[in-house]
C-alpha positions in Angstrom: 66.9 157.2 126.2 67.2 156.0 129.7 65.8 152.8 131.0 63.1 154.6 133.0 62.0 156.6 129.9 61.9 153.5 127.8 59.9 151.6 130.5 57.4 154.5 130.7 57.1 154.8 127.0 56.7 151.1 126.6 54.0 150.9 129.3 52.1 153.8 127.8 52.3 152.1 124.3 50.9 148.9 125.8 48.1 150.9 127.4 47.4 152.6 124.1 47.3 149.2 122.4 44.8 147.9 124.9 42.7 151.0 124.6 42.6 150.8 120.9 41.5 147.1 121.1 38.6 148.1 123.4 37.5 150.9 121.2 37.8 148.8 118.1 35.8 145.9 119.6 33.1 148.3 120.9 32.7 150.6 117.9 34.4 149.4 114.7 34.2 145.6 114.7 30.6 145.5 113.7 31.4 147.3 110.4 33.4 144.2 109.2 31.6 141.2 107.7 34.3 138.8 108.9 35.4 138.8 112.5 38.8 137.3 111.7 39.5 140.1 109.2 38.5 142.6 111.8 40.8 141.1 114.4 43.8 141.1 112.0 43.1 144.8 110.9 42.6 145.7 114.6 46.0 144.2 115.6 47.8 145.8 112.7 46.3 149.2 113.5 46.9 148.9 117.3 50.5 147.7 116.9 51.3 150.4 114.3 50.0 153.2 116.6 51.7 151.8 119.7 55.1 151.5 117.9 54.7 155.0 116.4 54.0 156.3 119.9 57.1 154.6 121.3 59.3 155.8 118.5 58.0 159.4 118.9 58.7 159.2 122.7 62.2 157.9 121.9 62.8 160.7 119.4 61.7 163.3 121.9 64.0 161.8 124.6 67.0 161.8 122.3 66.3 165.4 121.3 65.8 166.5 124.9 69.1 164.9 125.9 70.9 166.6 123.0 69.5 170.0 124.1 70.6 169.3 127.7 74.1 168.3 126.6 74.4 171.3 124.4 73.4 173.6 127.2 75.9 172.0 129.6 78.6 172.2 126.9 77.8 175.9 126.5 78.0 176.5 130.2 81.3 174.7 130.5 82.8 176.6 127.6 81.6 179.9 129.1 83.5 179.2 132.3 86.7 178.1 130.7 
């Protein structure tokens, strides 16, 4: 995973975290009797989803690089 891909995935994960927080505060927080419990659960959920998004993006980037390297290797072997 290149730096630019990691930067992009990290920024998108951060935006995803912020979006989840806004949705949670607007729609879900009222369902909890304790605000502190709601905040803890919100942060756990938002962090878990953001980290899962980043790891998925990393896995895709690694797989894409492996496919590209295999394609280049096949082309080089074809011309040798």
